[in-house]
C-alpha positions in Angstrom: -1.9 -42.3 9.5 -5.1 -44.0 9.6 -4.6 -47.7 8.4 -7.2 -50.1 7.0 -8.2 -53.8 7.4 -7.0 -55.4 4.5 -10.5 -57.1 3.8 -11.5 -60.3 5.5 -7.9 -61.0 6.2 -7.2 -58.7 9.4 -4.2 -57.8 7.9 -3.8 -53.7 9.3 -2.1 -51.4 6.4 -1.5 -48.2 5.3 -3.8 -46.4 3.1 -0.9 -46.1 0.5 0.8 -49.2 -0.5 4.5 -48.7 -2.5 4.0 -50.0 -5.8 7.4 -51.0 -7.2 6.7 -51.1 -11.2 9.0 -48.9 -11.9 12.1 -50.5 -9.9 15.0 -51.3 -11.9 14.5 -48.6 -14.8 14.0 -45.7 -14.3 14.3 -46.0 -10.3 17.7 -48.1 -10.2 18.0 -50.9 -7.3 20.1 -47.9 -4.6 17.3 -45.2 -5.3 14.5 -47.9 -4.8 15.8 -48.9 -2.0 16.2 -45.5 -0.1 12.7 -44.9 -1.4 11.5 -48.1 0.5 13.0 -47.2 3.4 12.2 -43.6 3.4 8.5 -45.3 2.7 8.4 -47.2 6.1 9.7 -43.8 8.0 6.9 -42.1 6.8 4.2 -44.9 8.0 3.2 -47.3 5.1 3.8 -51.0 6.1 2.2 -52.3 2.4 4.7 -53.2 -0.1 3.1 -54.3 -3.4 5.6 -56.2 -6.2 5.3 -59.0 -8.7 7.0 -61.5 -10.1 7.1 -60.3 -13.5 8.2 -56.3 -12.8 11.5 -54.8 -14.0 10.6 -51.5 -14.7 10.6 -50.1 -18.6 12.7 -53.1 -19.8 9.6 -55.0 -19.5 8.6 -57.0 -22.7 6.1 -59.8 -22.9 7.4 -62.8 -21.9 10.6 -61.0 -20.1 11.9 -62.8 -17.2 11.4 -60.3 -14.6 12.5 -60.3 -10.7 14.0 -57.3 -11.0 11.7 -55.6 -8.2 11.2 -58.4 -6.1 15.2 -58.6 -5.9 15.6 -55.4 -4.5 12.8 -55.1 -2.2 14.5 -58.7 -0.8 17.1 -56.1 -0.4 15.3 -53.5 1.0 13.6 -55.7 3.2 16.5 -57.6 5.3 16.5 -57.1 8.9 13.1 -55.4 8.2 10.8 -57.8 7.0 8.2 -58.1 10.0 8.0 -54.6 9.5 5.5 -54.6 6.6 2.6 -56.3 4.7 4.3 -58.0 1.6 2.5 -58.5 -1.2 3.3 -60.4 -4.7 1.8 -61.5 -8.3 2.1 -64.6 -10.5 0.0 -65.6 -13.7 1.9 -62.7 -16.2 4.4 -64.3 -18.7 8.1 -64.3 -17.3 9.4 -66.6 -20.4 8.4 -67.8 -24.1 7.5 -71.5 -22.7 3.7 -72.7 -22.4 4.9 -73.3 -18.5 5.9 -69.7 -18.3 2.5 -68.0 -18.0 -0.6 -68.6 -16.7 -2.2 -70.1 -13.7 -1.9 -73.7 -13.7 -0.7 -75.8 -10.5 2.6 -76.5 -11.8 3.5 -72.7 -13.2 2.2 -70.9 -9.8 4.2 -74.2 -7.0 7.3 -73.2 -9.5 6.8 -69.2 -9.1 6.0 -69.1 -5.3 9.3 -70.6 -4.5 11.4 -68.3 -7.1 9.7 -65.1 -5.5 10.1 -65.9 -2.1 14.1 -66.3 -3.0 14.1 -63.1 -4.7 12.5 -62.0 -1.6 14.8 -63.7 1.2 11.8 -64.6 2.8 10.3 -67.8 4.1 6.4 -66.5 3.3 4.6 -62.9 1.5 1.7 -62.0 3.4 -0.6 -61.6 0.1 0.0 -63.9 -2.8 -2.1 -62.1 -5.8 -2.9 -64.1 -8.9 -2.2 -61.3 -11.7 -4.2 -61.6 -14.4 -7.9 -64.4 -15.0 -6.5 -67.5 -16.7 -9.1 -69.3 -19.2 -7.4 -72.4 -20.1 -7.1 -73.4 -16.3 -9.9 -74.3 -14.3 -10.3 -72.0 -11.3 -10.6 -75.1 -9.0 -7.0 -75.9 -10.2 -5.2 -72.7 -9.2 -7.5 -72.3 -5.9 -5.9 -76.1 -4.6 -2.7 -74.8 -5.5 -3.3 -71.5 -3.6 -4.6 -73.6 -1.1 -1.6 -75.9 -0.8 0.7 -72.7 -0.7 -1.3 -71.3 2.3 -1.1 -74.5 4.0 2.5 -74.6 3.7 3.0 -71.2 5.1 4.3 -69.7 2.3 2.1 -67.4 2.0 -0.6 -66.1 4.5 -3.6 -64.9 2.4 -4.6 -64.9 -1.3 -5.7 -61.7 -3.3 -6.5 -60.9 -7.0 -6.1 -58.8 -9.6 -8.0 -57.9 -12.8 -10.9 -60.1 -11.8 -14.4 -58.6 -12.1 -17.0 -59.5 -9.4 -18.7 -62.0 -11.3 -15.1 -64.1 -11.0 -14.4 -62.6 -7.4 -18.3 -64.6 -6.6 -17.4 -67.8 -7.9 -14.1 -68.2 -6.5 -15.8 -67.1 -2.9 -18.1 -69.6 -3.9 -15.5 -72.5 -4.6 -13.3 -71.6 -1.5 -16.7 -72.2 0.7 -17.6 -75.7 -0.7 -13.9 -76.9 -0.9 -12.8 -75.3 2.5 -10.2 -72.8 0.8 -9.1 -69.8 1.9 -11.2 -66.9 0.7 -10.1 -64.2 -1.5 -9.2 -61.1 0.8 -8.6 -58.3 -2.0 -9.1 -56.7 -5.3 -6.4 -54.8 -7.0 -7.6 -53.0 -10.2 -7.3 -50.9 -12.5 -9.3 -47.4 -11.0 -9.2 -43.8 -11.2 -10.7 -40.5 -12.1 -10.3 -41.6 -15.8 -10.4 -45.2 -15.7 -13.7 -46.4 -13.9 -15.5 -49.7 -15.8 -15.0 -51.3 -12.7 -17.0 -48.7 -10.2 -20.0 -51.0 -9.9 -17.7 -53.2 -8.7 -16.9 -52.2 -5.6 -20.2 -52.1 -3.4 -19.7 -56.3 -4.2 -16.4 -56.2 -2.7 -17.7 -53.9 0.1 -20.4 -56.6 1.3 -18.2 -59.3 1.0 -15.2 -58.1 2.7 -12.6 -58.2 0.1 -10.3 -55.1 0.2 -10.1 -52.9 -3.2 -6.2 -51.5 -3.7 -6.2 -49.9 -6.7 -3.1 -49.7 -9.1 -3.1 -46.6 -11.1 -5.3 -44.6 -9.3 -3.0 -41.4 -11.0 -3.6 -43.0 -14.4 0.1 -43.0 -15.3 0.7 -39.7 -13.9 -2.0 -38.3 -16.1 -3.6 -36.7 -12.7 -0.6 -35.1 -11.3 -1.2 -31.6 -13.4 1.9 -31.7 -15.0 0.7 -32.5 -18.3 -0.6 -29.2 -20.2 -2.5 -29.0 -23.5 -0.3 -28.0 -25.9 3.0 -28.4 -24.5 5.6 -30.5 -24.4 5.8 -33.0 -21.6 7.9 -32.5 -18.8 11.6 -34.3 -19.9 11.4 -36.6 -16.5 7.9 -37.8 -17.3 6.5 -40.9 -18.1 5.1 -39.7 -21.0 8.9 -38.7 -22.5 10.2 -41.8 -21.0 8.0 -44.5 -21.8 5.5 -43.0 -24.3 3.8 -46.1 -24.9 2.5 -47.0 -21.3 0.1 -43.3 -21.4 -2.4 -42.5 -23.5 -2.8 -40.5 -26.2 -3.5 -37.3 -24.7 -6.5 -35.7 -27.2 -8.3 -33.0 -26.5 -11.4 -34.6 -25.1 -8.6 -36.7 -22.2 -7.7 -32.7 -21.5 -11.0 -31.7 -21.1 -11.5 -33.8 -18.1 -8.2 -33.1 -16.5 -8.9 -29.2 -16.9 -12.2 -30.1 -15.5 -10.5 -31.8 -13.1 -7.7 -29.6 -11.8 -9.9 -26.6 -11.5 -12.3 -28.5 -9.0 -8.9 -29.3 -7.0 -8.2 -25.7 -7.5 -11.1 -24.3 -5.6 -10.3 -26.1 -3.1 -6.8 -25.5 -2.9 -5.9 -29.2 -3.1 -2.7 -30.3 -5.7 -4.4 -32.5 -8.4 -2.7 -35.8 -7.6 -4.1 -35.4 -4.1 -7.3 -34.0 -4.8 -7.1 -37.6 -7.5 -6.1 -39.5 -4.9 -8.2 -38.5 -2.1 -11.2 -39.3 -4.3 -10.3 -42.9 -5.2 -9.5 -43.2 -1.3 -12.9 -42.1 -1.1 -14.9 -44.8 -2.6 -16.4 -48.1 -1.2 -14.3 -50.8 0.0 -10.8 -49.3 -0.8 -8.4 -50.1 1.5 -5.1 -49.0 0.2 -3.9 -47.3 -3.1 -1.0 -49.0 -4.9 0.9 -45.6 -5.5 4.6 -46.1 -7.6 7.5 -43.2 -7.3 10.5 -42.1 -8.3 11.1 -39.6 -5.8 10.2 -40.0 -1.8 8.5 -36.2 -1.9 5.8 -37.7 -4.7 5.6 -40.8 -1.6 5.0 -38.0 0.9 2.2 -35.8 -1.5 0.1 -39.9 -1.2 0.4 -39.8 2.4 -0.9 -36.3 2.5 -3.9 -36.9 -0.3 -5.1 -40.2 2.6 -6.0 -37.7 5.0 -7.7 -35.2 2.9 -11.2 -35.2 2.5 -13.1 -33.7 -0.6 -16.6 -31.8 0.0 -19.5 -33.7 -0.9 -20.8 -31.4 -3.6 -17.6 -32.5 -5.1 -18.6 -36.1 -5.6 -21.4 -35.5 -7.5 -19.8 -32.7 -10.1 -16.7 -35.4 -10.5 -19.2 -37.2 -11.5 -20.1 -34.8 -14.5 -16.7 -34.5 -15.7 -15.7 -38.1 -15.4 -18.7 -40.0 -15.5 -18.7 -43.6 -14.3 -20.1 -46.5 -16.7 -23.9 -46.7 -17.4 -26.1 -49.1 -15.1 -29.2 -50.0 -15.8 -31.8 -48.2 -13.5 -33.6 -50.2 -11.2 -37.3 -49.8 -11.5 -38.0 -50.6 -8.1 -35.7 -49.0 -6.0 -34.5 -46.6 -8.2 
């Protein structure tokens, strides 16, 4: 496995990061622990979780904690073998202090996460969503305190734009705070709105660790036009977590699958290989219910797509519009 450096942190991580959002349901605790151990046996050393993850049981404001608890049990006696990331900011209760990026919430939640994870520190602490009600200075001062206390080694962000990353970098430099080292964005062949932010991350040594690189299973090839979704698919188990499958979507899916067939690569591996080839990509966050899905993701990390396929994929799944440069073209 070809490991990569996570931004400016110096952390060496596997190109596939094991996502844990489905731990609890549909992946029960015993199976989730086996999944973690199996992934580690394949060389995956990067695990992503969050204080709100509890699988399909999740609803806005539910307490979370399930995935962290399971990960903590799975890593008992193995903690030093992985780069462990968790998140803060999403709602974990009904109260006004049960969400967001205030110092009160962050400093409380890091201790709760560490307790569930059965560890003294996380390698990467990620702010889950921007919080328009809290000044960035307040959030970053709290993160600086956590890093200085040794409860987190580095911090990253999720669902932030390049403009927001720029402000975070500027504030860190001005105040002597730790810089942001990673950006976790939704990104796949079907969802490319952050496409033009990738070059900024590359220039500023921010490792990109996208989630949903298979777009909730849509890019695995399991869904076919006019057919009922497979019984064990997300569309069957949790349909509200999957996009509406209309003719326009199937047009794109069939275009991708035709290109994958040309080079005899399974659709899921083809989609992951494309994502891994994009600028600043460090590690793809891939959730799984079975170890075979992890094996397929690892295999995808070693695939290289033909150069002409990149342009052809842009025709099937166009990147967002960008104003032409009248000077440089």
